[in-house]
N, C-alpha and C positions, 0 to 999 in steps of 0.2 A: 136534662139535655143539654148539653153544652151552647156557650153562646158564642152564634153564630156573629163570624165581625166577612164586613166587605165592603169594596172600597170601588166607589164608581165616578173613575180616569181621576184617581188623587193615591198617594201613595202615606198613608197613615203613619209607615214606622213605626205602627206595634210587633212590640216585641213577646215573646210568651205567650202566646194566645191561649196554652190550654191553664196553663197557671191564673190568670188573666177569668177563666172561665171561671172556675173552679173556686176561684175568690168572690166567683158574683155570687153565685150559690149561693156561697157558704152567706154573702151578707141581706138576700134577699131573707135565706131562713133565719137568723137571726135578730129578723125584723119581722116577718111574718113568717111565726111557726106553723102553720095550717099550712102553705101550701104545699101539694102534693108532686105539681109539675113545675116548671118554670119551661121558660123557651124568650131565649130575651136574643135581639137581634139588633147591631149596630152594624147602622152602614154608613159612611162617613165619605167625606164629598165637597163640592167645591160652595163657594160662600150662595153664588148665581142658584144652583139647585134649589139652599138649603130655605135661600129667597123667596122661592114660587114655593114652594113647599109652606112657608109660613104665608104667604098671603090666602094659597088657595086653601090651606083647612085652618088659618087661626087668625084671618083675615088680619094681617101685624107683616105690615111693608115695611120692615128693620130687618137688618143682619142679627143674626144669632148665632151661639157655637154651638146649639143644640137645640132639639125638638121633640118632646115623648111620648109616642104614641102607648095607650093602657090600652090592647088588643083584649084584653081577658075574658072569657067567656062562662068562667066562676069563680067562687070564693076562693074554691081549692085549687090552681092556675090561674098560673102568672106568665099573661103574652104580652111581651112588648117590645118595639120597634126603637128603635133610636135613630133618628139622625144628627149625624155631628159633620161641620164644615171646617174642614183642615186649616181653612184658609184665616177662619176667626181665631182657632187655636194656636197657628204661628204669630198670630197679630198680641192676643193676650196675653200667647206665652213674654213674650219682646216688654208688652208695656206693663205689665206686674213683675218683673227680671226676673222668672222662673221659666226652666228645661222644658221645650216641647213637651216631651214624656211627660214632664210631671202633670202641666196641666192639661195635656191631652188624659190621661186617667180622671184627672178633677173630674170632669166634662163627662168622663163614661161611667162614673162612681154617682156621680149628682143622678142622670138620667136612671139610674138603678134604683137611689132612695126614691127620687118622683113617685116610681113606680110602687114603690114601699111604704107614700102616702105620705110623703115632708113635700111642706112645700113651700115658695117660696115668692111670696107675694108683696107677703107683710116683711114690717124691718125682722120681729122676734121670729117668723118662720126663719128668712132670707140668714141671722142669724144662725137657727140651729142647723141651718143647711151649711153654711159653712165649717160650722164644729159637727158633722159630721163626716161633711169631706176629709177635713184636713185628718182626721178618724181613720178613715180608712185608707188613706195615703199612707199612715204612716205604719197602719198594721202590714200594709202589703207590698210596701219598701224598704220593713224592717231586717231581711237578709242584706 
C-alpha cells in the first residue's frame, strides 16, 4: 500500500510522492524482511498542532519535528502514523544550513526508521540513526 501524505493547514512542499512512497517501502523491506503489508501515513502540521500531540500522548511539553506512532497489530504488518511539524523542518534546515527538502526527507526517513526498530535515546543509537538517515538521503537523492 503506498504511503499517504496529508497536510493540515500547511504546505509541506513535498515533491514526487510516488517515488517517495516506493522508496519508503524499499526501506522498510530492507530492515524488516518478514513484513507483508506496509501502511505509512505522514501528517504534516504546524508546531502548535504537534505540540498538542506531544503533550497529550507523550506527556512532553516541547516542540519537536516528528512524533511517530506504531499502530501495527501483527508482526507481519507495519502500520505507522507520523506527525511532522513543517515549522520545525524550516527552522532546523536554517539552523543546520541544509535545504528545506533535505531536512524534510531526513525527518520522513527518521520516522520510518523508528518503525523499523531504530532508536535515538542513547548516544550510540542517535549516531546509528543519523548514519541510517544519511544513507537514505544519499540513496534517495542519487538521481
